[in-house]
BAFI-3210 file (N, C-alpha, C; in Angstrom, 3 decimals, decimal comma, padded with zeros to 6 digits):
// residues 294
n [1|2|3|4|5|6|7|8|9|10|11|12|13|14|15|16|17|18|19|20|21|22|23|24|25|26|27|28|29|30|31|32|33|34|35|36|37|38|39|40|41|42|43|44|45|46|47|48|49|50|51|52|53|54|55|56|57|58|59|60|61|62|63|64|65|66|67|68|69|70|71|72|73|74|75|76|77|78|79|80|81|82|83|84|85|86|87|88|89|90|91|92|93|94|95|96|97|98|99|100|101|102|103|104|105|106|107|108|109|110|111|112|113|114|115|116|117|118|119|120|121|122|123|124|125|126|127|128|129|130|131|132|133|134|135|136|137|138|139|140|141|142|143|144|145|146|147|148|149|150|151|152|153|154|155|156|157|158|159|160|161|162|163|164|165|166|167|168|169|170|171|172|173|174|175|176|177|178|179|180|181|182|183|184|185|186|187|188|189|190|191|192|193|194|195|196|197|198|199|200|201|202|203|204|205|206|207|208|209|210|211|212|213|214|215|216|217|218|219|220|221|222|223|224|225|226|227|228|229|230|231|232|233|234|235|236|237|238|239|240|241|242|243|244|245|246|247|248|249|250|251|252|253|254|255|256|257|258|259|260|261|262|263|264|265|266|267|268|269|270|271|272|273|274|275|276|277|278|279|280|281|282|283|284|285|286|287|288|289|290|291|292|293|294]
n.u [-000,348|002,160|002,479|003,298|002,026|-001,506|-003,729|-001,852|000,353|-001,466|-002,527|-000,325|000,191|-002,400|-001,835|000,355|-000,734|-002,437|-000,600|001,304|004,767|006,518|006,063|004,868|004,605|002,478|003,599|005,542|003,908|003,203|002,014|-000,447|-000,379|001,737|002,655|001,216|001,094|003,379|005,251|006,826|006,837|006,237|008,512|009,121|007,959|009,594|012,031|015,209|016,721|018,472|015,124|012,635|010,290|011,264|012,629|010,623|009,339|011,234|011,064|008,543|008,898|010,845|009,146|007,202|008,278|008,495|009,449|009,741|008,724|009,550|008,023|009,077|009,364|012,299|015,082|018,028|019,932|020,763|018,485|018,658|016,401|014,651|012,814|012,098|012,577|012,938|014,106|013,536|014,676|013,565|014,537|014,514|016,584|017,781|018,311|018,974|018,487|016,216|016,295|014,392|014,702|013,617|011,964|009,148|007,466|004,491|001,400|-000,253|001,490|004,125|006,974|009,578|010,149|010,354|012,032|015,326|016,960|017,756|021,223|023,290|025,724|025,907|026,973|025,290|024,293|023,486|024,029|026,692|027,284|027,138|024,374|023,274|022,722|023,188|024,397|023,926|024,582|022,741|020,495|019,235|019,217|018,234|018,848|016,627|015,189|013,195|013,428|015,046|014,847|013,890|013,542|011,471|010,251|007,019|007,061|009,363|008,342|007,386|009,704|011,598|014,308|014,885|013,601|014,608|017,628|017,589|016,195|018,494|020,435|019,423|017,157|014,156|011,528|010,209|009,257|006,788|006,047|003,816|002,180|-000,255|-002,671|-005,865|-005,841|-008,128|-009,328|-008,557|-009,758|-012,179|-011,926|-009,602|-009,055|-009,446|-008,028|-005,557|-005,170|-005,127|-002,693|-000,561|-001,078|-000,539|002,127|003,671|003,027|004,507|006,895|007,433|007,019|009,150|011,367|011,051|010,234|008,416|006,205|005,167|002,832|001,874|-000,434|-001,928|-005,131|-008,236|-009,979|-007,689|-008,133|-008,384|-006,094|-007,336|-008,628|-008,036|-008,462|-007,610|-006,596|-007,507|-006,707|-005,796|-005,886|-006,136|-003,854|-001,577|-000,334|001,907|002,711|005,911|005,199|003,580|001,038|-001,851|-002,228|-003,056|-005,259|-006,280|-008,970|-010,294|-011,269|-011,342|-009,372|-007,215|-005,759|-003,446|-002,836|-000,554|000,717|004,053|005,865|008,793|010,002|008,453|009,503|012,095|010,745|009,545|011,621|012,954|011,225|010,873|013,512|014,461|016,472|018,504|018,887|019,742|021,289|023,648|025,987|024,891|023,950|024,627|024,628|022,326|022,762|022,580|020,758|019,380|019,417|020,961]
n.v [006,121|005,750|003,077|-000,243|-002,497|-003,092|-002,807|-002,936|-005,229|-007,380|-006,915|-007,214|-009,726|-010,753|-009,814|-011,090|-013,955|-013,805|-014,097|-012,132|-010,874|-008,888|-006,223|-003,185|-000,150|002,792|006,219|006,835|005,138|004,211|006,533|009,635|011,857|014,296|016,422|018,742|020,828|022,768|021,536|021,089|019,078|016,892|015,958|013,868|011,446|010,182|007,781|005,681|003,783|000,906|000,278|000,145|-000,074|-001,367|-003,378|-005,186|-005,433|-006,806|-009,422|-010,083|-010,176|-012,227|-014,533|-014,546|-014,746|-012,667|-009,643|-006,509|-002,898|-000,161|002,701|005,209|007,935|008,793|009,266|010,249|011,519|013,537|016,215|015,779|014,546|012,370|011,430|008,588|005,170|001,873|-001,058|-004,402|-007,586|-010,929|-012,679|-011,567|-009,739|-006,550|-004,382|-002,017|001,705|004,128|007,630|010,122|012,439|014,810|017,399|018,783|021,873|023,229|024,525|023,084|021,007|020,755|020,066|020,625|021,581|019,687|017,511|016,512|016,484|013,487|012,545|013,562|012,096|010,210|007,226|003,630|003,024|000,773|-001,689|-002,794|-004,725|-007,066|-007,097|-004,802|-003,676|-001,255|002,117|005,655|009,086|009,392|007,884|004,410|000,978|-002,146|-005,544|-007,566|-010,809|-011,222|-009,378|-006,875|-003,721|-000,268|002,410|005,523|008,473|010,101|013,031|012,678|011,434|013,345|013,454|013,282|012,624|011,319|008,733|007,807|007,657|005,811|003,582|003,352|002,218|-000,197|-000,973|-003,041|-002,578|000,208|001,463|003,605|005,016|006,743|009,971|011,875|014,312|016,340|019,598|021,099|023,507|023,550|021,151|021,519|022,673|021,965|019,410|016,660|017,077|017,206|014,621|013,672|014,145|013,577|010,437|010,468|011,169|009,327|006,861|007,858|007,599|004,782|004,241|005,403|004,387|001,727|000,050|-001,451|000,254|000,885|002,205|003,779|004,786|007,252|007,082|008,450|010,985|012,781|013,769|017,088|019,640|021,724|024,674|024,083|022,671|020,108|017,129|015,324|012,648|010,774|008,326|005,760|004,028|002,163|-000,094|-000,271|-001,586|-001,984|-000,507|001,132|000,368|000,393|-002,085|-003,033|-001,333|000,697|002,070|005,337|006,114|004,178|002,045|-000,677|-003,700|-003,999|-006,022|-006,934|-008,530|-008,817|-009,587|-010,257|-010,560|-009,191|-006,634|-007,051|-007,417|-005,000|-003,114|-003,758|-003,214|-000,600|001,009|003,173|003,216|002,528|004,435|006,937|009,938|010,378|011,830|014,301|015,971|017,647|019,915|019,336|019,163|021,599|024,391|026,071|026,946|029,607]
n.w [016,830|015,686|015,428|014,466|014,329|014,438|011,444|009,626|009,212|009,563|006,926|005,122|005,696|004,161|001,664|000,978|001,023|-001,015|-003,369|-003,410|-003,922|-003,611|-001,229|-001,252|001,164|001,728|001,676|004,703|006,188|008,867|010,333|010,425|007,735|008,732|007,909|007,018|008,809|010,689|013,136|016,116|017,819|016,467|015,509|017,170|016,179|014,615|013,788|014,329|011,773|011,382|013,485|015,799|013,927|011,617|012,421|013,140|011,095|009,293|010,522|009,692|007,273|006,609|007,884|005,893|003,648|002,024|-000,016|001,589|001,160|003,212|003,989|006,140|008,690|009,142|011,963|011,314|012,855|015,378|014,848|012,084|009,736|007,704|004,906|004,162|002,811|003,696|002,619|002,465|002,378|001,178|003,088|005,258|005,680|005,918|003,411|002,677|002,535|001,104|000,551|000,399|-002,418|-003,582|-002,308|-001,350|-001,133|-000,153|000,001|002,842|002,634|004,080|003,716|003,814|006,129|007,794|006,589|005,653|002,200|000,635|000,318|-002,488|-002,702|-000,897|000,725|000,848|004,062|005,398|004,583|002,149|000,661|-002,104|-002,062|-002,505|-005,538|-007,389|-007,356|-007,475|-007,212|-005,157|-005,878|-005,869|-006,681|-005,490|-005,387|-004,900|-003,984|-005,657|-007,873|-009,115|-007,556|-007,505|-005,563|-005,220|-003,892|-003,742|-004,072|-005,956|-008,078|-010,047|-011,809|-014,325|-014,325|-012,247|-012,357|-014,961|-014,077|-012,215|-013,476|-015,392|-013,584|-013,636|-012,316|-012,599|-011,652|-010,746|-007,458|-006,167|-003,157|-001,877|-000,701|-001,751|-002,787|-002,674|-002,232|-000,470|-001,405|-004,158|-005,328|-006,567|-008,889|-010,177|-009,532|-010,958|-013,294|-011,961|-010,911|-013,259|-014,707|-012,971|-012,761|-015,377|-016,056|-014,322|-015,836|-017,887|-017,299|-016,958|-019,925|-021,096|-020,098|-020,355|-018,029|-015,443|-013,235|-009,998|-008,036|-005,031|-003,239|-000,742|000,979|001,400|003,643|005,835|009,331|010,075|011,617|014,262|012,563|010,044|006,940|006,304|004,212|001,385|000,170|-002,922|-003,590|-006,014|-006,819|-008,979|-011,250|-013,836|-016,913|-019,115|-021,371|-020,711|-020,036|-017,911|-015,715|-013,233|-010,827|-008,248|-006,055|-005,854|-003,240|-001,397|000,891|000,274|-000,942|-003,539|-006,171|-008,598|-011,497|-012,493|-015,465|-016,459|-018,842|-020,324|-020,136|-021,725|-024,428|-024,913|-024,915|-027,012|-028,970|-028,999|-028,794|-026,976|-024,701|-026,152|-028,366|-027,115|-026,901|-025,773|-025,891|-026,193|-024,126|-022,481|-019,784|-018,425|-015,882|-014,975|-013,086|-014,738|-018,128|-019,991]
ca.u [-000,167|003,142|002,543|003,535|000,966|-002,813|-004,018|-000,684|000,844|-002,617|-002,648|000,767|000,018|-003,279|-001,396|001,482|-001,638|-003,065|000,280|002,592|006,090|007,203|004,950|005,174|003,571|002,359|004,790|005,108|002,914|002,644|001,505|-000,988|000,536|001,888|003,233|000,020|001,395|004,706|005,033|008,188|006,783|006,107|009,796|009,507|007,500|010,719|012,740|016,179|016,797|017,417|014,628|011,396|009,279|012,024|013,030|009,279|008,944|012,287|010,430|007,321|009,311|011,542|008,216|006,139|009,042|008,252|010,150|008,732|009,430|008,598|008,545|008,718|010,098|013,635|015,809|019,503|020,958|020,215|018,275|018,521|015,443|014,477|011,264|012,866|011,949|013,830|014,138|013,746|014,838|012,563|014,988|014,486|017,917|017,607|019,319|019,327|017,469|016,434|016,075|013,645|015,573|013,124|011,346|008,055|006,722|003,229|000,224|-000,409|002,541|005,390|008,084|011,004|010,444|010,541|012,956|016,556|016,895|018,637|022,345|023,598|026,645|026,026|027,337|024,512|024,874|023,036|024,683|027,587|027,271|026,589|022,896|023,064|022,925|024,347|023,773|024,325|024,064|021,850|019,341|019,835|018,741|018,449|018,514|016,080|015,093|012,265|013,312|015,790|013,712|014,160|012,286|011,225|009,056|006,190|007,428|010,327|007,442|007,429|010,967|011,822|015,610|015,041|013,175|015,959|018,821|017,480|016,310|019,876|021,029|019,052|015,618|013,122|010,242|010,167|008,049|006,647|005,276|003,091|001,280|-000,510|-004,466|-006,401|-005,997|-009,703|-009,595|-008,297|-010,282|-013,405|-011,681|-008,450|-008,973|-009,573|-006,800|-004,460|-004,751|-004,732|-001,429|-000,011|-001,054|000,226|003,764|004,381|002,931|005,552|008,261|007,236|007,235|010,232|012,531|010,625|010,256|007,353|006,051|004,300|002,782|000,977|-000,907|-002,848|-006,530|-009,282|-009,619|-007,465|-008,846|-007,606|-005,806|-008,161|-008,428|-007,226|-009,272|-006,936|-006,168|-008,491|-005,860|-007,059|-005,644|-005,461|-002,732|-001,771|000,804|001,733|003,619|006,724|004,328|002,783|-000,504|-002,447|-002,740|-003,919|-005,718|-007,212|-010,249|-009,947|-012,149|-011,105|-008,167|-007,383|-004,691|-003,731|-001,938|-000,366|002,003|005,468|006,574|010,370|010,076|007,858|010,754|012,766|010,008|008,993|012,476|013,329|010,457|011,037|014,507|014,612|017,557|019,574|019,095|019,849|022,430|024,340|026,768|024,365|022,893|025,228|023,278|021,022|023,454|022,328|019,281|018,482|020,464|020,277]
ca.v [006,653|005,199|001,388|-000,897|-003,642|-002,328|-003,393|-003,187|-006,689|-008,607|-006,607|-007,665|-011,576|-011,033|-009,673|-012,748|-015,290|-013,616|-014,288|-010,912|-011,268|-007,755|-005,577|-001,757|000,384|003,779|006,905|007,494|004,429|004,384|007,804|010,288|012,728|015,021|017,555|019,537|021,999|022,729|021,596|020,709|017,928|015,879|015,180|012,720|010,285|009,635|006,608|005,369|002,492|000,062|000,391|-000,940|-000,918|-001,832|-004,816|-005,746|-005,683|-007,909|-010,349|-010,423|-010,598|-013,642|-015,276|-014,830|-014,862|-011,501|-008,399|-005,443|-001,669|000,392|003,957|005,766|009,223|008,650|009,943|009,752|012,214|014,812|017,391|015,344|013,843|011,844|010,760|007,256|003,823|000,893|-002,116|-005,553|-008,776|-012,024|-013,434|-010,449|-008,943|-005,218|-004,262|-000,481|003,073|005,409|008,812|011,222|013,300|015,926|017,739|019,613|023,131|023,772|024,519|021,770|020,216|021,584|018,839|021,160|021,803|018,015|016,417|016,576|015,401|012,506|013,401|012,823|011,048|009,246|005,734|003,152|002,579|-000,491|-002,927|-002,433|-006,240|-007,301|-006,986|-003,544|-003,699|-000,123|003,242|006,547|010,272|009,210|007,192|003,295|-000,076|-003,251|-006,734|-008,504|-012,185|-011,519|-008,431|-005,610|-002,903|000,951|003,188|006,961|008,555|010,811|014,340|012,382|010,876|014,057|014,120|012,233|012,373|010,226|007,524|007,414|007,265|004,464|002,724|003,079|001,394|-001,547|-001,386|-003,540|-002,160|001,537|001,690|005,124|005,363|008,387|010,643|012,851|014,421|017,201|020,611|021,411|024,728|023,122|020,030|021,468|023,083|021,411|017,711|015,703|017,414|017,184|013,127|012,737|014,562|012,419|009,447|010,191|011,208|008,166|005,989|007,903|007,074|003,410|003,918|006,089|003,744|000,231|-000,748|-001,326|001,353|000,624|003,674|003,218|006,200|007,052|007,055|009,196|012,207|012,578|015,104|018,512|020,174|023,026|025,868|023,671|021,793|018,820|016,549|014,329|011,799|010,532|006,588|005,228|003,423|001,597|-000,913|-000,174|-002,157|-001,150|000,160|002,218|000,030|000,109|-003,558|-003,124|-000,020|001,039|003,099|006,391|006,390|002,816|001,295|-002,001|-004,400|-004,143|-007,198|-007,107|-009,394|-008,354|-010,202|-009,713|-011,055|-008,066|-005,491|-007,077|-007,560|-003,573|-002,582|-004,326|-002,491|000,751|000,874|004,346|003,505|002,399|005,673|008,066|010,785|010,771|012,913|015,789|016,311|018,476|020,899|018,848|019,303|023,042|024,545|026,698|027,071|030,753]
ca.w [015,645|014,870|015,974|013,370|014,108|013,694|010,104|008,417|009,000|008,861|005,347|004,375|005,401|003,394|000,424|000,858|000,725|-002,484|-004,241|-003,433|-003,488|-003,169|-000,921|-000,836|001,932|001,384|002,313|006,113|006,284|010,006|010,708|009,483|007,165|009,685|007,099|006,949|009,540|011,178|014,874|016,415|018,716|015,414|015,054|018,228|015,687|013,819|014,684|013,468|010,838|011,970|014,657|016,060|012,901|010,475|012,932|013,188|009,213|009,229|011,006|008,973|005,607|006,860|008,046|004,732|002,622|000,785|000,185|001,912|001,327|004,335|004,053|007,623|009,066|009,848|012,661|011,199|013,841|016,041|013,935|010,752|009,871|006,546|004,884|003,785|002,963|003,930|001,665|003,341|001,390|001,563|004,064|006,506|005,812|005,563|002,021|002,353|002,631|000,021|001,218|-000,769|-002,890|-004,100|-000,848|-001,665|000,109|-000,678|001,170|003,574|002,403|004,504|003,948|004,071|007,648|008,368|006,360|004,696|001,337|000,434|-000,222|-003,551|-003,204|000,372|000,954|001,732|005,540|005,965|003,485|001,103|000,078|-003,337|-002,245|-002,977|-007,000|-007,846|-006,881|-008,220|-007,076|-004,337|-006,569|-005,799|-007,186|-004,648|-006,102|-004,082|-004,263|-006,906|-008,755|-008,994|-007,710|-007,467|-004,796|-005,268|-003,079|-003,785|-005,117|-006,710|-009,072|-011,236|-012,063|-015,424|-014,257|-011,133|-012,790|-015,845|-013,418|-011,179|-014,490|-015,887|-012,558|-013,544|-011,865|-013,112|-010,943|-009,782|-006,487|-005,666|-002,111|-001,960|-000,258|-002,642|-002,444|-003,041|-001,405|-000,452|-002,336|-005,413|-006,014|-007,529|-010,395|-010,708|-009,250|-012,263|-014,177|-011,323|-010,973|-014,444|-014,778|-011,630|-013,508|-016,799|-015,941|-013,950|-017,107|-019,130|-016,821|-017,476|-021,464|-021,669|-019,571|-020,451|-016,992|-014,509|-012,384|-008,994|-007,387|-003,795|-002,598|000,662|000,430|002,472|004,254|007,144|009,783|010,071|012,816|014,422|011,810|008,700|006,364|006,137|003,088|000,554|-000,785|-003,781|-003,827|-007,278|-006,751|-010,002|-011,691|-014,998|-017,663|-019,777|-022,311|-019,724|-020,117|-016,518|-015,419|-011,792|-010,180|-007,098|-006,286|-005,407|-001,671|-000,357|001,171|-000,324|-001,409|-004,996|-006,590|-010,049|-011,959|-013,220|-016,371|-016,584|-020,115|-021,135|-020,428|-023,201|-025,565|-025,081|-025,033|-028,474|-029,948|-028,412|-028,192|-026,438|-024,349|-027,334|-029,301|-026,312|-027,446|-024,306|-026,044|-026,451|-023,003|-021,435|-019,205|-017,537|-014,318|-014,325|-012,831|-016,125|-019,488|-020,398]
c.u [000,958|003,113|002,515|002,401|-000,475|-003,233|-002,883|-000,161|-000,284|-002,907|-001,536|000,865|-001,197|-002,540|-000,408|000,508|-002,122|-001,780|001,694|003,973|006,787|005,876|005,420|004,160|003,751|003,310|004,486|003,820|002,232|002,389|000,309|000,166|000,338|002,498|002,315|000,432|003,090|004,691|006,007|007,898|006,428|007,431|009,874|008,713|008,541|011,479|014,120|015,862|018,068|016,583|013,478|010,705|009,923|012,277|011,674|008,939|010,032|011,545|009,487|007,818|009,951|010,224|007,648|007,100|008,715|009,318|009,238|009,564|008,712|008,951|008,236|009,522|011,120|014,418|017,040|020,188|020,170|020,147|018,212|017,772|015,201|013,120|011,954|011,980|013,230|013,199|014,426|013,500|013,843|013,190|015,335|015,573|017,347|018,956|019,543|018,352|017,455|015,773|015,495|014,594|014,980|011,689|010,459|007,807|005,739|002,568|-000,255|000,514|003,839|006,368|009,175|011,494|010,890|011,920|014,209|016,528|017,730|020,012|022,774|024,761|027,076|026,282|025,963|024,971|024,409|023,879|025,521|028,141|026,990|025,113|022,340|023,442|023,876|023,634|024,565|023,835|022,706|020,593|020,228|018,787|019,265|018,154|018,116|015,974|014,203|012,591|014,266|014,903|014,442|013,051|012,285|010,089|008,254|006,777|008,509|009,477|007,553|008,625|011,416|013,504|015,701|014,477|014,269|016,844|018,508|016,923|017,664|020,761|020,506|017,972|014,798|011,689|010,573|008,749|008,098|005,688|005,110|002,253|000,762|-002,221|-004,411|-006,188|-007,700|-009,946|-009,568|-009,199|-011,609|-013,161|-010,575|-008,167|-008,723|-008,139|-005,619|-003,957|-004,472|-002,938|-000,334|000,095|-000,279|001,721|004,512|004,222|004,083|006,611|008,295|007,676|008,543|011,501|012,289|010,743|009,039|007,392|004,825|004,017|001,585|000,984|-001,731|-004,160|-007,343|-008,572|-009,137|-007,834|-007,854|-007,161|-006,672|-007,833|-007,817|-008,206|-008,953|-006,851|-007,151|-007,108|-006,467|-006,797|-005,382|-004,476|-002,703|-000,365|001,012|002,931|004,790|006,294|003,565|001,169|-000,598|-002,841|-003,328|-003,996|-006,532|-008,290|-009,652|-010,521|-011,637|-009,752|-008,233|-005,824|-004,841|-002,376|-001,736|000,709|002,914|005,902|008,052|010,578|009,645|008,895|011,546|012,312|009,750|010,514|013,150|012,782|010,223|012,271|015,268|016,212|018,878|019,859|019,268|021,026|023,223|025,197|026,189|023,431|023,590|024,127|022,438|021,367|023,120|020,810|018,591|019,604|019,800|021,327]
c.v [006,221|003,440|000,781|-001,835|-002,915|-003,310|-003,659|-004,668|-007,461|-008,136|-007,143|-009,312|-011,467|-010,829|-010,989|-013,885|-014,917|-013,503|-013,041|-011,266|-010,141|-006,630|-004,209|-001,009|001,754|004,792|007,089|006,470|004,550|005,629|008,447|011,011|014,004|016,434|018,780|020,927|021,802|022,946|020,668|019,251|016,617|015,064|013,893|011,471|009,586|008,823|006,462|004,129|001,907|000,575|-000,396|-001,068|-001,515|-003,360|-005,602|-006,259|-006,777|-009,272|-011,102|-010,971|-012,068|-014,467|-015,672|-014,917|-013,978|-010,613|-007,422|-004,069|-000,982|001,786|004,756|007,157|008,718|009,560|009,544|010,231|012,897|015,940|017,120|014,182|013,466|011,367|009,762|006,146|002,814|-000,275|-003,484|-006,868|-009,828|-012,901|-012,753|-009,628|-007,419|-004,652|-002,968|000,326|003,827|006,344|009,902|012,242|014,484|016,311|018,879|020,822|023,899|023,740|023,159|020,522|020,594|020,662|019,317|021,460|020,682|017,361|017,102|015,714|014,511|013,251|012,721|012,120|010,033|008,150|005,017|002,766|001,556|-001,781|-002,608|-003,707|-005,864|-007,283|-005,839|-003,493|-002,664|001,020|004,607|007,896|010,462|008,243|005,675|002,010|-001,390|-004,399|-007,721|-010,137|-012,272|-010,575|-007,413|-004,611|-001,450|001,787|004,538|007,170|009,981|012,018|013,739|011,881|011,758|014,169|013,081|011,925|011,258|008,922|007,010|007,017|006,036|003,574|002,046|001,945|000,297|-002,098|-001,900|-003,230|-000,886|001,645|003,418|005,165|006,778|008,631|012,005|012,915|015,879|018,449|021,065|022,588|024,427|022,036|020,004|021,880|022,218|019,961|016,986|016,023|016,965|015,441|012,645|013,317|013,613|010,876|009,390|010,417|010,093|006,782|006,538|007,466|005,522|003,134|004,270|005,296|002,120|-000,433|-000,573|-000,380|001,147|001,664|003,260|004,447|005,729|007,511|008,041|010,298|011,927|014,002|016,010|018,767|021,275|024,203|025,418|022,605|020,263|018,228|015,424|013,589|010,770|009,080|006,470|004,591|002,396|000,843|-000,620|-000,929|-001,369|-000,296|000,981|001,642|-000,369|-001,310|-003,832|-001,737|-000,076|001,908|004,309|006,910|005,250|002,326|-000,091|-002,336|-004,533|-005,095|-007,055|-007,949|-008,499|-009,318|-009,502|-009,662|-009,824|-006,810|-006,131|-007,248|-006,021|-003,097|-002,766|-003,667|-000,951|000,996|002,419|004,708|003,494|003,709|006,996|008,480|011,143|011,670|014,433|016,457|017,214|019,940|020,464|018,939|020,780|023,344|025,388|027,049|028,467|031,418]
c.w [014,635|015,042|014,505|012,961|013,488|012,245|009,188|007,880|008,730|007,458|004,751|004,356|004,386|002,026|000,179|000,617|-000,676|-003,624|-004,141|-003,341|-003,176|-002,541|-000,613|-000,109|001,271|002,183|003,695|006,501|007,925|010,889|009,958|009,032|007,849|009,175|006,728|007,816|009,797|012,790|014,955|017,133|017,369|015,025|016,067|017,506|014,981|014,715|013,710|012,610|010,900|013,263|014,628|014,876|012,097|011,075|012,915|011,731|008,568|009,540|010,224|007,499|005,811|006,827|007,024|003,601|001,191|001,119|000,383|002,080|002,212|004,368|005,596|007,438|009,558|010,568|012,518|012,173|014,268|015,122|012,407|010,721|008,322|006,207|003,664|003,769|002,861|003,290|002,456|002,599|001,928|002,687|005,266|006,715|005,138|004,614|002,149|002,656|001,345|000,759|000,135|-001,163|-003,153|-002,796|-001,427|-000,572|-000,638|000,343|001,922|003,314|002,859|004,793|004,405|005,586|008,368|007,642|005,223|003,740|001,294|-000,130|-001,576|-003,680|-001,626|-000,060|001,607|002,902|006,006|005,340|002,467|000,748|-001,038|-003,493|-002,629|-004,454|-007,348|-007,214|-007,367|-007,791|-006,350|-004,770|-006,384|-006,394|-006,189|-005,451|-004,854|-004,506|-005,562|-007,987|-008,435|-008,716|-007,061|-006,513|-004,953|-004,343|-003,181|-004,606|-006,145|-008,011|-010,198|-012,032|-013,025|-014,950|-013,284|-011,687|-013,940|-014,963|-012,918|-012,511|-015,042|-014,888|-012,669|-013,005|-012,994|-012,895|-010,388|-009,032|-006,014|-004,475|-001,958|-001,139|-000,702|-002,716|-002,947|-001,947|-001,608|-001,405|-003,731|-006,066|-006,937|-008,909|-010,951|-010,459|-010,054|-012,957|-013,316|-011,190|-012,428|-015,149|-014,024|-012,315|-014,753|-016,823|-015,310|-015,173|-018,199|-018,611|-017,275|-019,100|-021,794|-021,050|-019,917|-019,074|-016,414|-013,647|-011,664|-008,429|-006,249|-003,047|-001,674|-000,163|001,359|002,920|005,516|007,756|010,043|011,385|012,931|013,560|010,424|008,418|005,890|004,493|002,615|-000,181|-001,584|-004,385|-005,198|-007,401|-007,886|-010,281|-013,094|-015,635|-018,485|-020,771|-021,817|-019,850|-018,332|-016,270|-014,050|-011,552|-009,340|-007,281|-005,674|-003,533|-000,758|-000,243|000,696|-000,560|-003,123|-005,326|-008,450|-010,458|-012,916|-014,071|-016,679|-018,052|-021,114|-021,270|-021,555|-024,446|-025,948|-025,402|-026,536|-029,402|-029,831|-027,827|-027,805|-025,420|-025,051|-027,871|-028,460|-026,896|-026,128|-024,420|-026,182|-025,322|-021,809|-021,183|-018,351|-015,948|-013,956|-014,061|-014,096|-017,193|-020,145|-021,727]
res [m|t|k|t|s|g|t|t|i|p|r|i|r|e|a|a|q|r|g|a|q|i|v|c|l|k|e|l|f|n|a|q|y|f|a|k|s|q|r|h|e|r|f|d|i|a|e|p|i|p|g|p|t|t|i|a|m|q|q|v|a|k|e|l|g|v|v|i|i|v|p|i|f|e|r|q|a|r|g|v|y|r|n|s|a|a|i|i|d|a|d|g|s|l|l|g|v|y|r|k|m|h|i|p|d|d|p|l|f|n|e|k|f|y|f|t|p|g|d|a|a|e|d|d|e|i|d|r|s|s|a|v|a|r|q|a|s|g|f|r|v|w|r|t|r|f|a|d|v|g|v|l|i|c|w|d|q|w|y|p|e|a|a|r|i|t|s|l|l|g|a|e|v|l|f|y|p|t|a|i|g|w|h|p|k|e|k|a|e|f|g|r|a|q|v|d|a|w|r|t|v|q|r|s|h|a|i|a|n|g|v|y|v|a|v|v|n|r|v|g|h|e|k|p|i|p|g|q|p|g|l|e|f|w|g|t|s|f|l|a|d|p|f|g|i|v|i|a|e|g|s|t|g|q|e|e|i|l|v|g|e|v|d|l|g|r|m|e|e|v|r|r|n|w|p|f|l|r|d|r|r|i|d|a|y|a|g|l|d|r|r|f|i|d]
***
């Protein structure tokens, strides 16, 4: 369930052969989505960073000369577990870790039981050198060989604040490793609208911030535990350019490698014509740090 090998490393090799320079895996890539129920033994899946999985991925990254974003269940300390993503540069160095900031609690998504959210003021614990470009309030950007990347995880993708802060830190590409799907009781009535909302909000992050957005979602039905219907993940991974145009998109029901091209000159072009960052009224946004303004 937690083995790094299997199909993942061969798929990374294939992606590199097809020209990929940055490879992002799905959320909690080396296990089934285990948060469908609350079971204490599942904490045994977690591992430290650095640990067996990230060390293996460092070797692959160095061999292939690619950046790899590795989302895993992290054991940071006794009783402190995170939904995390390790960022490994193309020379095999472990640049740092992003820890999911927004933790959901919905039917079949019992994540608050398992995951401590990322800390708003924590220092990067892997590398305090210039490899870590910038960080603020738990959000980070890493200067990799090929681009400055920001990583946000699944539920983070619904929050414009997360995308905006990470973009302001200098991200050129926002990566969203994801595990989102249909609750079996909702698909018939709400399924199409849910996928449309999910796709729309992330395209809007690309437009509002003038950045590329790359979304990597799980796909397929994961078998339920006894008495539960399981989840059907809707796939549809995609890459959107800074104008929100989807330039590569995966299928709903098939696991696949999706390769898209990022043209950093496109960011300059779009931001010159839609200068949203220039025209922000930073003097007028007091209150965004409050839960509700009444």
